[in-house]
Biotite code that builds the C-alpha atoms (Angstrom):
import biotite.structure as struc

atoms = struc.array([
    struc.Atom([-28.585, -3.277, -11.257], chain_id="A", res_id=1, res_name="MET", atom_name="CA", element="C"),
    struc.Atom([-28.022, 0.331, -9.733], chain_id="A", res_id=2, res_name="LYS", atom_name="CA", element="C"),
    struc.Atom([-26.891, 0.408, -6.126], chain_id="A", res_id=3, res_name="MET", atom_name="CA", element="C"),
    struc.Atom([-26.817, 3.468, -4.119], chain_id="A", res_id=4, res_name="LYS", atom_name="CA", element="C"),
    struc.Atom([-25.072, 1.607, -1.232], chain_id="A", res_id=5, res_name="MET", atom_name="CA", element="C"),
    struc.Atom([-23.177, -1.803, -1.402], chain_id="A", res_id=6, res_name="LEU", atom_name="CA", element="C"),
    struc.Atom([-24.657, -4.414, 0.723], chain_id="A", res_id=7, res_name="THR", atom_name="CA", element="C"),
    struc.Atom([-22.575, -6.088, 3.341], chain_id="A", res_id=8, res_name="ARG", atom_name="CA", element="C"),
    struc.Atom([-20.526, -9.050, 1.835], chain_id="A", res_id=9, res_name="LEU", atom_name="CA", element="C"),
    struc.Atom([-18.138, -11.083, 3.955], chain_id="A", res_id=10, res_name="SER", atom_name="CA", element="C"),
    struc.Atom([-15.980, -13.357, 1.912], chain_id="A", res_id=11, res_name="VAL", atom_name="CA", element="C"),
    struc.Atom([-14.229, -16.099, 3.909], chain_id="A", res_id=12, res_name="PHE", atom_name="CA", element="C"),
    struc.Atom([-11.248, -18.661, 2.835], chain_id="A", res_id=13, res_name="ALA", atom_name="CA", element="C"),
    struc.Atom([-12.549, -21.703, 0.968], chain_id="A", res_id=14, res_name="VAL", atom_name="CA", element="C"),
    struc.Atom([-9.271, -23.591, 1.253], chain_id="A", res_id=15, res_name="ALA", atom_name="CA", element="C"),
    struc.Atom([-5.832, -22.998, 2.807], chain_id="A", res_id=16, res_name="GLY", atom_name="CA", element="C"),
    struc.Atom([-4.968, -20.741, 5.549], chain_id="A", res_id=17, res_name="ALA", atom_name="CA", element="C"),
    struc.Atom([-5.661, -17.019, 5.637], chain_id="A", res_id=18, res_name="LEU", atom_name="CA", element="C"),
    struc.Atom([-2.742, -14.633, 6.199], chain_id="A", res_id=19, res_name="VAL", atom_name="CA", element="C"),
    struc.Atom([-2.904, -11.044, 7.161], chain_id="A", res_id=20, res_name="ALA", atom_name="CA", element="C"),
    struc.Atom([-3.771, -8.646, 4.211], chain_id="A", res_id=21, res_name="GLY", atom_name="CA", element="C"),
    struc.Atom([-1.777, -5.639, 3.238], chain_id="A", res_id=22, res_name="CYS", atom_name="CA", element="C"),
    struc.Atom([-3.221, -2.373, 4.101], chain_id="A", res_id=23, res_name="ALA", atom_name="CA", element="C"),
    struc.Atom([-2.649, 1.073, 2.308], chain_id="A", res_id=24, res_name="SER", atom_name="CA", element="C"),
    struc.Atom([-1.655, 4.018, 4.324], chain_id="A", res_id=25, res_name="GLN", atom_name="CA", element="C"),
    struc.Atom([-5.378, 4.874, 4.590], chain_id="A", res_id=26, res_name="GLN", atom_name="CA", element="C"),
    struc.Atom([-6.051, 1.442, 5.862], chain_id="A", res_id=27, res_name="GLY", atom_name="CA", element="C"),
    struc.Atom([-8.455, 0.798, 3.031], chain_id="A", res_id=28, res_name="THR", atom_name="CA", element="C"),
    struc.Atom([-6.585, -1.720, 0.843], chain_id="A", res_id=29, res_name="ASN", atom_name="CA", element="C"),
    struc.Atom([-7.828, -5.320, 0.606], chain_id="A", res_id=30, res_name="ALA", atom_name="CA", element="C"),
    struc.Atom([-5.305, -7.634, -0.846], chain_id="A", res_id=31, res_name="ALA", atom_name="CA", element="C"),
    struc.Atom([-6.020, -10.938, -2.361], chain_id="A", res_id=32, res_name="VAL", atom_name="CA", element="C"),
    struc.Atom([-3.029, -12.896, -3.934], chain_id="A", res_id=33, res_name="GLY", atom_name="CA", element="C"),
    struc.Atom([-3.535, -14.354, -7.386], chain_id="A", res_id=34, res_name="THR", atom_name="CA", element="C"),
    struc.Atom([-0.585, -17.140, -7.157], chain_id="A", res_id=35, res_name="GLY", atom_name="CA", element="C"),
    struc.Atom([-1.530, -20.659, -6.688], chain_id="A", res_id=36, res_name="VAL", atom_name="CA", element="C"),
    struc.Atom([-2.308, -21.399, -2.949], chain_id="A", res_id=37, res_name="GLY", atom_name="CA", element="C"),
    struc.Atom([-1.990, -17.696, -1.854], chain_id="A", res_id=38, res_name="ALA", atom_name="CA", element="C"),
    struc.Atom([-4.735, -16.106, 0.271], chain_id="A", res_id=39, res_name="ALA", atom_name="CA", element="C"),
    struc.Atom([-5.011, -12.695, 2.015], chain_id="A", res_id=40, res_name="THR", atom_name="CA", element="C"),
    struc.Atom([-7.718, -10.516, 3.440], chain_id="A", res_id=41, res_name="GLY", atom_name="CA", element="C"),
    struc.Atom([-8.070, -7.044, 5.134], chain_id="A", res_id=42, res_name="ALA", atom_name="CA", element="C"),
    struc.Atom([-10.756, -4.993, 6.202], chain_id="A", res_id=43, res_name="GLY", atom_name="CA", element="C"),
    struc.Atom([-12.327, -2.539, 3.679], chain_id="A", res_id=44, res_name="ILE", atom_name="CA", element="C"),
    struc.Atom([-12.740, 1.126, 4.652], chain_id="A", res_id=45, res_name="GLY", atom_name="CA", element="C"),
    struc.Atom([-15.251, 3.590, 4.238], chain_id="A", res_id=46, res_name="ALA", atom_name="CA", element="C"),
    struc.Atom([-16.869, 3.787, 0.698], chain_id="A", res_id=47, res_name="ILE", atom_name="CA", element="C"),
    struc.Atom([-17.661, 7.038, -1.007], chain_id="A", res_id=48, res_name="PHE", atom_name="CA", element="C"),
    struc.Atom([-20.573, 7.855, -3.263], chain_id="A", res_id=49, res_name="GLY", atom_name="CA", element="C"),
    struc.Atom([-22.750, 10.774, -3.851], chain_id="A", res_id=50, res_name="GLY", atom_name="CA", element="C"),
    struc.Atom([-21.311, 12.624, -0.857], chain_id="A", res_id=51, res_name="GLY", atom_name="CA", element="C"),
    struc.Atom([-22.552, 9.918, 1.561], chain_id="A", res_id=52, res_name="LYS", atom_name="CA", element="C"),
    struc.Atom([-20.375, 7.450, 3.326], chain_id="A", res_id=53, res_name="GLY", atom_name="CA", element="C"),
    struc.Atom([-21.234, 3.844, 3.436], chain_id="A", res_id=54, res_name="ALA", atom_name="CA", element="C"),
    struc.Atom([-19.401, 1.140, 5.327], chain_id="A", res_id=55, res_name="ALA", atom_name="CA", element="C"),
    struc.Atom([-18.764, -2.578, 4.183], chain_id="A", res_id=56, res_name="ILE", atom_name="CA", element="C"),
    struc.Atom([-18.017, -5.124, 6.720], chain_id="A", res_id=57, res_name="GLY", atom_name="CA", element="C"),
    struc.Atom([-14.608, -6.683, 6.961], chain_id="A", res_id=58, res_name="ALA", atom_name="CA", element="C"),
    struc.Atom([-13.870, -9.036, 4.229], chain_id="A", res_id=59, res_name="ALA", atom_name="CA", element="C"),
    struc.Atom([-11.439, -11.814, 4.066], chain_id="A", res_id=60, res_name="THR", atom_name="CA", element="C"),
    struc.Atom([-10.293, -13.134, 0.808], chain_id="A", res_id=61, res_name="GLY", atom_name="CA", element="C"),
    struc.Atom([-10.978, -16.649, -0.544], chain_id="A", res_id=62, res_name="ALA", atom_name="CA", element="C"),
    struc.Atom([-8.026, -18.862, -1.042], chain_id="A", res_id=63, res_name="ALA", atom_name="CA", element="C"),
    struc.Atom([-7.198, -18.746, -4.571], chain_id="A", res_id=64, res_name="VAL", atom_name="CA", element="C"),
    struc.Atom([-5.056, -21.749, -5.012], chain_id="A", res_id=65, res_name="GLY", atom_name="CA", element="C"),
    struc.Atom([-6.602, -24.149, -7.626], chain_id="A", res_id=66, res_name="GLY", atom_name="CA", element="C"),
    struc.Atom([-5.687, -27.457, -9.360], chain_id="A", res_id=67, res_name="ILE", atom_name="CA", element="C"),
    struc.Atom([-4.144, -27.550, -12.769], chain_id="A", res_id=68, res_name="THR", atom_name="CA", element="C"),
    struc.Atom([-5.267, -29.320, -15.793], chain_id="A", res_id=69, res_name="GLY", atom_name="CA", element="C"),
    struc.Atom([-8.765, -28.242, -15.618], chain_id="A", res_id=70, res_name="TYR", atom_name="CA", element="C"),
    struc.Atom([-10.671, -28.042, -18.869], chain_id="A", res_id=71, res_name="ASN", atom_name="CA", element="C"),
    struc.Atom([-11.979, -24.731, -19.438], chain_id="A", res_id=72, res_name="TRP", atom_name="CA", element="C"),
    struc.Atom([-13.098, -24.958, -23.079], chain_id="A", res_id=73, res_name="GLN", atom_name="CA", element="C"),
    struc.Atom([-17.031, -25.232, -22.578], chain_id="A", res_id=74, res_name="ALA", atom_name="CA", element="C"),
    struc.Atom([-16.787, -22.512, -19.938], chain_id="A", res_id=75, res_name="ILE", atom_name="CA", element="C"),
    struc.Atom([-14.706, -20.345, -21.923], chain_id="A", res_id=76, res_name="ARG", atom_name="CA", element="C"),
    struc.Atom([-16.950, -20.792, -24.981], chain_id="A", res_id=77, res_name="ASN", atom_name="CA", element="C"),
    struc.Atom([-20.100, -19.981, -22.891], chain_id="A", res_id=78, res_name="LYS", atom_name="CA", element="C"),
    struc.Atom([-18.825, -16.739, -21.239], chain_id="A", res_id=79, res_name="ILE", atom_name="CA", element="C"),
    struc.Atom([-17.411, -15.684, -24.590], chain_id="A", res_id=80, res_name="SER", atom_name="CA", element="C"),
    struc.Atom([-20.576, -16.316, -26.561], chain_id="A", res_id=81, res_name="GLY", atom_name="CA", element="C"),
    struc.Atom([-22.751, -14.755, -23.675], chain_id="A", res_id=82, res_name="ASP", atom_name="CA", element="C"),
    struc.Atom([-20.383, -11.514, -23.795], chain_id="A", res_id=83, res_name="SER", atom_name="CA", element="C"),
    struc.Atom([-20.120, -11.267, -27.487], chain_id="A", res_id=84, res_name="LYS", atom_name="CA", element="C"),
    struc.Atom([-19.862, -7.633, -28.638], chain_id="A", res_id=85, res_name="GLY", atom_name="CA", element="C"),
    struc.Atom([-19.171, -6.052, -24.972], chain_id="A", res_id=86, res_name="THR", atom_name="CA", element="C"),
    struc.Atom([-15.293, -6.165, -25.518], chain_id="A", res_id=87, res_name="GLY", atom_name="CA", element="C"),
    struc.Atom([-14.822, -8.811, -22.760], chain_id="A", res_id=88, res_name="THR", atom_name="CA", element="C"),
    struc.Atom([-11.818, -11.148, -23.114], chain_id="A", res_id=89, res_name="GLN", atom_name="CA", element="C"),
    struc.Atom([-11.860, -14.630, -21.805], chain_id="A", res_id=90, res_name="VAL", atom_name="CA", element="C"),
    struc.Atom([-8.381, -16.178, -21.614], chain_id="A", res_id=91, res_name="THR", atom_name="CA", element="C"),
    struc.Atom([-6.636, -19.197, -19.805], chain_id="A", res_id=92, res_name="GLU", atom_name="CA", element="C"),
    struc.Atom([-3.697, -18.305, -17.549], chain_id="A", res_id=93, res_name="GLN", atom_name="CA", element="C"),
    struc.Atom([-0.517, -20.012, -16.958], chain_id="A", res_id=94, res_name="GLN", atom_name="CA", element="C"),
    struc.Atom([-1.416, -20.650, -13.332], chain_id="A", res_id=95, res_name="ASP", atom_name="CA", element="C"),
    struc.Atom([-4.445, -22.836, -14.502], chain_id="A", res_id=96, res_name="GLY", atom_name="CA", element="C"),
    struc.Atom([-7.085, -20.090, -13.927], chain_id="A", res_id=97, res_name="SER", atom_name="CA", element="C"),
    struc.Atom([-9.615, -18.547, -16.414], chain_id="A", res_id=98, res_name="LEU", atom_name="CA", element="C"),
    struc.Atom([-9.530, -14.802, -16.668], chain_id="A", res_id=99, res_name="LYS", atom_name="CA", element="C"),
    struc.Atom([-12.522, -12.711, -17.586], chain_id="A", res_id=100, res_name="VAL", atom_name="CA", element="C"),
    struc.Atom([-11.260, -9.167, -18.569], chain_id="A", res_id=101, res_name="ASN", atom_name="CA", element="C"),
    struc.Atom([-14.106, -6.762, -18.675], chain_id="A", res_id=102, res_name="ILE", atom_name="CA", element="C"),
    struc.Atom([-13.785, -3.228, -20.102], chain_id="A", res_id=103, res_name="PRO", atom_name="CA", element="C"),
    struc.Atom([-14.923, -0.130, -18.038], chain_id="A", res_id=104, res_name="ASN", atom_name="CA", element="C"),
    struc.Atom([-16.995, 0.992, -20.933], chain_id="A", res_id=105, res_name="SER", atom_name="CA", element="C"),
    struc.Atom([-19.757, -1.634, -20.143], chain_id="A", res_id=106, res_name="ILE", atom_name="CA", element="C"),
    struc.Atom([-19.230, -2.005, -16.394], chain_id="A", res_id=107, res_name="SER", atom_name="CA", element="C"),
    struc.Atom([-19.232, 1.381, -14.546], chain_id="A", res_id=108, res_name="PHE", atom_name="CA", element="C"),
    struc.Atom([-19.570, 5.006, -15.105], chain_id="A", res_id=109, res_name="ASP", atom_name="CA", element="C"),
    struc.Atom([-16.795, 7.463, -14.332], chain_id="A", res_id=110, res_name="THR", atom_name="CA", element="C"),
    struc.Atom([-16.126, 7.645, -10.671], chain_id="A", res_id=111, res_name="ASN", atom_name="CA", element="C"),
    struc.Atom([-19.088, 5.240, -9.931], chain_id="A", res_id=112, res_name="SER", atom_name="CA", element="C"),
    struc.Atom([-19.174, 1.638, -8.385], chain_id="A", res_id=113, res_name="TYR", atom_name="CA", element="C"),
    struc.Atom([-22.895, 1.076, -9.442], chain_id="A", res_id=114, res_name="ALA", atom_name="CA", element="C"),
    struc.Atom([-23.130, -1.664, -12.022], chain_id="A", res_id=115, res_name="ILE", atom_name="CA", element="C"),
    struc.Atom([-24.391, -0.686, -15.297], chain_id="A", res_id=116, res_name="LYS", atom_name="CA", element="C"),
    struc.Atom([-27.081, -2.644, -17.102], chain_id="A", res_id=117, res_name="PRO", atom_name="CA", element="C"),
    struc.Atom([-24.670, -3.432, -19.992], chain_id="A", res_id=118, res_name="SER", atom_name="CA", element="C"),
    struc.Atom([-22.494, -5.373, -17.406], chain_id="A", res_id=119, res_name="PHE", atom_name="CA", element="C"),
    struc.Atom([-25.432, -7.762, -16.488], chain_id="A", res_id=120, res_name="ASP", atom_name="CA", element="C"),
    struc.Atom([-24.888, -10.215, -19.548], chain_id="A", res_id=121, res_name="PRO", atom_name="CA", element="C"),
    struc.Atom([-21.183, -11.040, -18.421], chain_id="A", res_id=122, res_name="VAL", atom_name="CA", element="C"),
    struc.Atom([-21.964, -10.986, -14.715], chain_id="A", res_id=123, res_name="LEU", atom_name="CA", element="C"),
    struc.Atom([-25.028, -13.344, -15.349], chain_id="A", res_id=124, res_name="ASN", atom_name="CA", element="C"),
    struc.Atom([-22.859, -15.591, -17.343], chain_id="A", res_id=125, res_name="SER", atom_name="CA", element="C"),
    struc.Atom([-20.130, -16.059, -14.749], chain_id="A", res_id=126, res_name="VAL", atom_name="CA", element="C"),
    struc.Atom([-22.963, -16.362, -11.845], chain_id="A", res_id=127, res_name="THR", atom_name="CA", element="C"),
    struc.Atom([-24.487, -19.338, -13.816], chain_id="A", res_id=128, res_name="GLN", atom_name="CA", element="C"),
    struc.Atom([-21.144, -20.771, -14.388], chain_id="A", res_id=129, res_name="THR", atom_name="CA", element="C"),
    struc.Atom([-20.318, -20.793, -10.684], chain_id="A", res_id=130, res_name="LEU", atom_name="CA", element="C"),
    struc.Atom([-23.757, -22.189, -9.835], chain_id="A", res_id=131, res_name="GLN", atom_name="CA", element="C"),
    struc.Atom([-23.449, -25.109, -12.377], chain_id="A", res_id=132, res_name="GLN", atom_name="CA", element="C"),
    struc.Atom([-19.872, -25.786, -11.304], chain_id="A", res_id=133, res_name="HIS", atom_name="CA", element="C"),
    struc.Atom([-19.393, -25.941, -7.544], chain_id="A", res_id=134, res_name="PRO", atom_name="CA", element="C"),
    struc.Atom([-15.831, -26.969, -7.799], chain_id="A", res_id=135, res_name="GLU", atom_name="CA", element="C"),
    struc.Atom([-15.032, -23.295, -9.049], chain_id="A", res_id=136, res_name="LEU", atom_name="CA", element="C"),
    struc.Atom([-14.210, -20.114, -7.130], chain_id="A", res_id=137, res_name="ILE", atom_name="CA", element="C"),
    struc.Atom([-13.913, -16.723, -8.200], chain_id="A", res_id=138, res_name="ALA", atom_name="CA", element="C"),
    struc.Atom([-11.549, -13.617, -7.450], chain_id="A", res_id=139, res_name="SER", atom_name="CA", element="C"),
    struc.Atom([-12.656, -10.255, -8.576], chain_id="A", res_id=140, res_name="VAL", atom_name="CA", element="C"),
    struc.Atom([-9.962, -7.604, -9.209], chain_id="A", res_id=141, res_name="VAL", atom_name="CA", element="C"),
    struc.Atom([-10.616, -3.947, -9.815], chain_id="A", res_id=142, res_name="GLY", atom_name="CA", element="C"),
    struc.Atom([-8.208, -1.674, -11.775], chain_id="A", res_id=143, res_name="HIS", atom_name="CA", element="C"),
    struc.Atom([-8.190, 2.157, -12.552], chain_id="A", res_id=144, res_name="THR", atom_name="CA", element="C"),
    struc.Atom([-6.029, 4.484, -14.832], chain_id="A", res_id=145, res_name="ASP", atom_name="CA", element="C"),
    struc.Atom([-3.902, 7.030, -13.059], chain_id="A", res_id=146, res_name="ASN", atom_name="CA", element="C"),
    struc.Atom([-6.242, 9.876, -13.236], chain_id="A", res_id=147, res_name="THR", atom_name="CA", element="C"),
    struc.Atom([-6.758, 11.478, -9.724], chain_id="A", res_id=148, res_name="GLY", atom_name="CA", element="C"),
    struc.Atom([-4.993, 10.545, -6.700], chain_id="A", res_id=149, res_name="THR", atom_name="CA", element="C"),
    struc.Atom([-3.773, 7.083, -5.783], chain_id="A", res_id=150, res_name="ALA", atom_name="CA", element="C"),
    struc.Atom([-5.751, 6.896, -2.790], chain_id="A", res_id=151, res_name="ALA", atom_name="CA", element="C"),
    struc.Atom([-8.811, 7.601, -4.589], chain_id="A", res_id=152, res_name="TYR", atom_name="CA", element="C"),
    struc.Atom([-8.124, 5.258, -7.245], chain_id="A", res_id=153, res_name="ASN", atom_name="CA", element="C"),
    struc.Atom([-7.463, 2.647, -4.707], chain_id="A", res_id=154, res_name="GLN", atom_name="CA", element="C"),
    struc.Atom([-10.820, 2.937, -3.045], chain_id="A", res_id=155, res_name="THR", atom_name="CA", element="C"),
    struc.Atom([-12.735, 3.205, -6.365], chain_id="A", res_id=156, res_name="LEU", atom_name="CA", element="C"),
    struc.Atom([-11.196, -0.042, -7.524], chain_id="A", res_id=157, res_name="SER", atom_name="CA", element="C"),
    struc.Atom([-12.034, -1.843, -4.246], chain_id="A", res_id=158, res_name="GLN", atom_name="CA", element="C"),
    struc.Atom([-15.574, -0.549, -4.329], chain_id="A", res_id=159, res_name="ASN", atom_name="CA", element="C"),
    struc.Atom([-15.901, -1.917, -7.975], chain_id="A", res_id=160, res_name="ARG", atom_name="CA", element="C"),
    struc.Atom([-14.600, -5.284, -7.280], chain_id="A", res_id=161, res_name="ALA", atom_name="CA", element="C"),
    struc.Atom([-16.769, -5.496, -4.059], chain_id="A", res_id=162, res_name="GLN", atom_name="CA", element="C"),
    struc.Atom([-19.940, -4.499, -6.238], chain_id="A", res_id=163, res_name="SER", atom_name="CA", element="C"),
    struc.Atom([-19.188, -7.312, -8.697], chain_id="A", res_id=164, res_name="VAL", atom_name="CA", element="C"),
    struc.Atom([-18.611, -9.825, -5.900], chain_id="A", res_id=165, res_name="ALA", atom_name="CA", element="C"),
    struc.Atom([-21.863, -8.601, -4.166], chain_id="A", res_id=166, res_name="SER", atom_name="CA", element="C"),
    struc.Atom([-23.683, -8.913, -7.384], chain_id="A", res_id=167, res_name="TYR", atom_name="CA", element="C"),
    struc.Atom([-22.602, -12.516, -7.869], chain_id="A", res_id=168, res_name="ILE", atom_name="CA", element="C"),
    struc.Atom([-23.333, -13.413, -4.111], chain_id="A", res_id=169, res_name="SER", atom_name="CA", element="C"),
    struc.Atom([-26.864, -11.826, -4.105], chain_id="A", res_id=170, res_name="THR", atom_name="CA", element="C"),
    struc.Atom([-27.553, -13.930, -7.274], chain_id="A", res_id=171, res_name="HIS", atom_name="CA", element="C"),
    struc.Atom([-27.101, -17.311, -5.660], chain_id="A", res_id=172, res_name="GLY", atom_name="CA", element="C"),
    struc.Atom([-23.390, -18.047, -5.229], chain_id="A", res_id=173, res_name="VAL", atom_name="CA", element="C"),
    struc.Atom([-22.219, -18.648, -1.643], chain_id="A", res_id=174, res_name="PRO", atom_name="CA", element="C"),
    struc.Atom([-19.962, -15.775, -0.456], chain_id="A", res_id=175, res_name="ALA", atom_name="CA", element="C"),
    struc.Atom([-17.431, -18.230, 0.815], chain_id="A", res_id=176, res_name="GLN", atom_name="CA", element="C"),
    struc.Atom([-16.484, -18.886, -2.852], chain_id="A", res_id=177, res_name="ARG", atom_name="CA", element="C"),
    struc.Atom([-15.883, -15.347, -3.743], chain_id="A", res_id=178, res_name="LEU", atom_name="CA", element="C"),
    struc.Atom([-13.138, -12.686, -3.120], chain_id="A", res_id=179, res_name="SER", atom_name="CA", element="C"),
    struc.Atom([-12.736, -9.046, -4.006], chain_id="A", res_id=180, res_name="ALA", atom_name="CA", element="C"),
    struc.Atom([-9.540, -6.961, -4.375], chain_id="A", res_id=181, res_name="GLN", atom_name="CA", element="C"),
    struc.Atom([-8.804, -3.372, -5.537], chain_id="A", res_id=182, res_name="GLY", atom_name="CA", element="C"),
    struc.Atom([-5.570, -2.754, -7.324], chain_id="A", res_id=183, res_name="MET", atom_name="CA", element="C"),
    struc.Atom([-6.064, 0.948, -8.025], chain_id="A", res_id=184, res_name="GLY", atom_name="CA", element="C"),
    struc.Atom([-3.842, 2.333, -10.613], chain_id="A", res_id=185, res_name="GLN", atom_name="CA", element="C"),
    struc.Atom([-0.814, -0.129, -9.688], chain_id="A", res_id=186, res_name="ASN", atom_name="CA", element="C"),
    struc.Atom([-1.116, -2.710, -12.550], chain_id="A", res_id=187, res_name="GLN", atom_name="CA", element="C"),
    struc.Atom([-1.523, -0.939, -15.980], chain_id="A", res_id=188, res_name="PRO", atom_name="CA", element="C"),
    struc.Atom([-1.638, -3.087, -18.938], chain_id="A", res_id=189, res_name="ILE", atom_name="CA", element="C"),
    struc.Atom([-1.260, 0.052, -21.337], chain_id="A", res_id=190, res_name="ALA", atom_name="CA", element="C"),
    struc.Atom([0.188, 3.453, -21.477], chain_id="A", res_id=191, res_name="ASP", atom_name="CA", element="C"),
    struc.Atom([-1.655, 5.819, -19.123], chain_id="A", res_id=192, res_name="ASN", atom_name="CA", element="C"),
    struc.Atom([-0.238, 8.974, -21.091], chain_id="A", res_id=193, res_name="SER", atom_name="CA", element="C"),
    struc.Atom([-3.033, 8.218, -23.854], chain_id="A", res_id=194, res_name="THR", atom_name="CA", element="C"),
    struc.Atom([-6.773, 7.995, -23.590], chain_id="A", res_id=195, res_name="GLU", atom_name="CA", element="C"),
    struc.Atom([-6.638, 4.638, -25.516], chain_id="A", res_id=196, res_name="ALA", atom_name="CA", element="C"),
    struc.Atom([-4.088, 3.262, -22.787], chain_id="A", res_id=197, res_name="GLY", atom_name="CA", element="C"),
    struc.Atom([-6.258, 4.602, -19.924], chain_id="A", res_id=198, res_name="ARG", atom_name="CA", element="C"),
    struc.Atom([-9.448, 2.972, -21.286], chain_id="A", res_id=199, res_name="ALA", atom_name="CA", element="C"),
    struc.Atom([-7.751, -0.336, -21.383], chain_id="A", res_id=200, res_name="GLN", atom_name="CA", element="C"),
    struc.Atom([-6.298, 0.106, -17.752], chain_id="A", res_id=201, res_name="ASN", atom_name="CA", element="C"),
    struc.Atom([-9.797, 0.850, -16.427], chain_id="A", res_id=202, res_name="ARG", atom_name="CA", element="C"),
    struc.Atom([-11.110, -2.583, -16.120], chain_id="A", res_id=203, res_name="ARG", atom_name="CA", element="C"),
    struc.Atom([-12.426, -5.504, -13.844], chain_id="A", res_id=204, res_name="VAL", atom_name="CA", element="C"),
    struc.Atom([-10.951, -8.949, -13.933], chain_id="A", res_id=205, res_name="GLU", atom_name="CA", element="C"),
    struc.Atom([-12.740, -12.146, -12.811], chain_id="A", res_id=206, res_name="ILE", atom_name="CA", element="C"),
    struc.Atom([-10.329, -15.058, -12.164], chain_id="A", res_id=207, res_name="TYR", atom_name="CA", element="C"),
    struc.Atom([-12.110, -18.400, -12.061], chain_id="A", res_id=208, res_name="LEU", atom_name="CA", element="C"),
    struc.Atom([-10.115, -21.309, -10.443], chain_id="A", res_id=209, res_name="ARG", atom_name="CA", element="C"),
    struc.Atom([-11.061, -24.846, -9.900], chain_id="A", res_id=210, res_name="ALA", atom_name="CA", element="C"),
    struc.Atom([-10.572, -26.573, -6.474], chain_id="A", res_id=211, res_name="THR", atom_name="CA", element="C"),
    struc.Atom([-11.474, -30.045, -7.918], chain_id="A", res_id=212, res_name="ALA", atom_name="CA", element="C"),
    struc.Atom([-12.261, -31.745, -11.248], chain_id="A", res_id=213, res_name="GLN", atom_name="CA", element="C"),
    struc.Atom([-15.888, -31.653, -12.342], chain_id="A", res_id=214, res_name="PRO", atom_name="CA", element="C"),
    struc.Atom([-18.068, -33.792, -10.209], chain_id="A", res_id=215, res_name="GLY", atom_name="CA", element="C"),
    struc.Atom([-15.769, -34.098, -7.333], chain_id="A", res_id=216, res_name="GLN", atom_name="CA", element="C"),
    struc.Atom([-17.465, -31.623, -5.128], chain_id="A", res_id=217, res_name="VAL", atom_name="CA", element="C"),
    struc.Atom([-20.476, -32.874, -3.168], chain_id="A", res_id=218, res_name="GLN", atom_name="CA", element="C"),
])
């Protein structure tokens, strides 16, 4: 799904209180905590793309606290199966969430936040999972390598996270169950001095969290 301009997406807290988000020096940072019970939000600044500025409305991060002890096996198997061959990794986290780690090779072209067709199978699988399990919420986090300026990478990562959240929302998942956050180059998982390391650092992570056990959300 190609997008010349991102559609407006406002995300609201689904649980817990909202606290003020941390802004970058340019005021474009939107921060969403990943710890249990944490929630932050901040306005997203101007987006860049093809030399034309676009604006996304202010967004607030969905509360990301979740219950522990949720059985992710069937969901993990589904997303892993649907994304087979894409390089996507699906792993359970110590905080009780399920992380879907998507490599940049299938998600976005260089310097772009338009979703590539090769990203669709993963996004469709996550979207179907959220539709079928109303007890789940999702936090989307974008990451870049350290090529370019920190400010540019921050904005690019935020736009990419917002693109993913917008895709999921426009395919039938209520926006209040979603949040988007750009981390820029601040959380590398590999060595940025090598091409292989930079490739690993260019990624999108989707964290699924359960707010209740299956069947408890009406």
